[in-house]
N, C-alpha and C positions, 0 to 999 in steps of 0.2 A: 451518562450518556459518551457514547465515544467521542474522539475527538480527532481531528484531522485538520489538514491544511495543504496549500499549494504553492507551487511557485513555478511562475513563467521564466522559461528558457527563452536566448537571445533569438532562437529560431521562430518561436510563436508556440512551440509545444508547451504541455506541462506537467509536472512529476506530482501527483497528489499522493500522500500519505493520510493515512487513518490508523487509528487504533480503534480495534474492534475484539469483540468477544470470540473466543476461538470457537469455530464453527463445528469441531467434532464434540463439543459438549464436556471436555475434560476439563473446564475452569480456566479462568486466564483469561489474558488478552494479546492478541499479536497484533504486531505493526505491520501494515500491507503498504508496499509503495508499486505506484501504476503511473506507466509513461505513455499518454497520450496526446492528441492533436489540441484536444479541448479540455476542460473539467467534465462536461458531460459524456465525451467518450470515454475518459478513464472510468464515472461510476459504471456505465452502459457495460463495458469489459468485466466488471466484477459482478455485476447482476446475473451477464450471461454464464458466468460460473457456478451460479447458485446461490449467490450470495445479496437475497431480493429486499433486502434491508437498509440499504447501504446510501447514505445521506453526506453531503459534506455541508456542515453549516458551520459558517466564520473559518477563520485563520489562526485559530489558537496556536495549533501543533504543525506548522509549516516544516517541510522536511528540509532537515540538514544538509551543508555541502556532501557529508559523507554519503548520506542517502540518495543525493541525486547521484553522485558519480556512481553507487554501485547498480541504480535502476538503468541508468545509461549506458553500462557495460555489459547488460544482461541482454542476450539474445531475445528472450518474450518480453521484457519490459515489465514484469510483474513479480514481484518478491516478497518474501516475509521473514520476521523473526519473532521470537518471544518479546512481549514488552511489559514489565520494563526492560529495556535493552541489558543485556548480558555481556559484558565484554569479550568473552571468548566465544560467543555464539555468532556463527556466520550467516549470512542472509541464504534462504532456500528458496526454490521453484515455487510458485504456486501450487504446482501439481502436487507437491509434499504436503502441503496442508490439508487439501480435499481427497486425498489417498487415491489420486488417479494417476 
């Protein structure tokens, strides 16, 4: 089962991190980061991109401080990279994962 978690920021917004199967069917997992006003909106942003079966149950894999910094400095607030993390891989915009 995919894991995930969230962290509430001082301004009231949240960063949600989810480990999901790669949507293209190539195998493997991806770590997706979403910055939104609340958890429900973060999941809605992913569902609107075609990831229909995305749920956040628990907080066992909360985003690290480095992940929070990465998503806050990206204009879209949606990033991904392969999981498990490879130190040399950078974060990618979500459209690179979805092929759009």
